[in-house]
C-alpha positions in Angstrom: 11.5 1.4 -11.1 11.4 0.1 -7.7 10.8 -3.6 -7.4 7.6 -5.6 -6.6 7.5 -7.7 -2.8 5.7 -11.2 -2.7 5.2 -12.3 0.5 5.4 -16.2 0.1 3.4 -18.3 2.4 3.9 -22.0 1.9 5.2 -24.4 5.6 7.7 -27.0 2.8 11.0 -25.6 2.8 11.2 -27.0 -0.6 8.4 -25.1 -2.2 9.8 -22.5 -0.6 12.9 -23.2 -1.7 12.1 -23.2 -5.6 9.6 -20.5 -5.1 11.9 -18.2 -4.3 14.4 -18.7 -6.7 12.4 -18.7 -9.6 10.4 -14.9 -8.1 13.7 -13.7 -7.2 15.1 -14.9 -10.4 12.7 -12.6 -12.1 13.5 -10.0 -10.6 11.0 -9.5 -7.2 11.8 -8.9 -4.2 10.6 -12.5 -2.0 9.8 -13.0 1.9 9.0 -16.0 3.5 6.7 -17.1 6.0 5.9 -21.1 6.8 3.0 -20.4 9.0 0.1 -17.9 9.2 1.3 -16.3 12.4 4.0 -15.7 10.8 2.9 -14.3 7.9 0.5 -12.1 9.0 3.0 -10.7 11.8 5.7 -9.8 8.1 2.0 -8.8 6.5 2.0 -6.4 8.6 6.0 -5.3 9.6 6.4 -4.9 6.0 3.3 -4.5 3.8 4.0 -7.0 0.1 2.5 -5.9 -3.4 1.5 -9.7 -3.6 0.6 -12.7 -1.4 1.4 -16.2 -2.7 -0.7 -18.3 0.2 -0.6 -21.9 0.4 -4.1 -23.7 2.1 -3.0 -26.5 4.3 -0.8 -25.8 6.4 -0.3 -26.3 10.4 -2.4 -24.2 12.9 -4.1 -21.4 10.7 -4.7 -22.3 7.1 -4.3 -20.2 4.2 -8.3 -19.7 3.6 -8.4 -17.9 7.3 -5.3 -15.8 6.4 -6.6 -15.3 3.6 -10.0 -13.3 5.7 -7.5 -11.7 7.8 -5.3 -10.1 5.3 -8.0 -8.6 3.1 -9.7 -7.8 6.6 -6.8 -5.2 6.4 -5.8 -4.2 2.9 -8.6 -5.9 0.4 -6.8 -4.8 -2.3 -3.7 -6.7 -1.9 -3.8 -9.4 -5.2 -3.0 -12.6 -3.1 -3.2 -16.4 -5.5 -4.1 -19.3 -3.9 -0.7 -22.4 -4.1 -2.5 -25.8 -2.4 -1.0 -29.5 -4.4 -5.0 -29.9 -3.4 -7.6 -29.3 -6.2 -11.1 -29.5 -4.2 -10.4 -26.7 -2.0 -11.1 -24.5 -5.4 -14.5 -25.5 -4.5 -14.3 -23.8 -0.9 -16.2 -20.7 -0.7 -13.7 -18.7 1.7 -11.2 -18.9 -1.6 -13.4 -17.1 -3.8 -11.3 -14.2 -2.2 -8.2 -14.7 -3.8 -7.8 -13.1 -6.9 -6.5 -16.5 -8.4 -5.8 -20.7 -7.8 -3.0 -22.6 -8.7 -2.8 -26.0 -8.1 1.1 -26.5 -7.2 4.0 -27.8 -9.8 7.2 -28.2 -10.6 6.1 -26.2 -13.5 6.3 -22.7 -12.4 4.8 -21.6 -15.5 1.8 -20.7 -14.1 1.9 -19.4 -11.4 4.6 -16.9 -13.0 2.0 -15.7 -15.2 -0.3 -15.8 -12.5 1.7 -12.9 -10.7 3.3 -11.0 -13.3 -0.9 -10.4 -14.4 -0.9 -8.7 -10.9 2.3 -7.1 -10.8 2.9 -5.5 -14.4 
């Protein structure tokens, strides 16, 4: 069975490293992007099976990236991941499949990814 590809979009290197290690340990291929423009470029060149997307990033926030990705591939599962609970109320975040508040405990995020990638 071919490994599923996750696009991980977060401007914090420590989060990138933690998430990459955890998801690679689960057998996923992980591509990284540190901002919205980079994420959209990687999304276009090597389409992922799922996106884990930070909201609060410089230049282009995650809600805008989410909107653009969904316009291109509406059935792509996108999990918003933010340290801020209040974004969950943002109308733009409703287009995502899930909203997970960042935590050192990866259980919720990993379970959510498994739910969409099987």
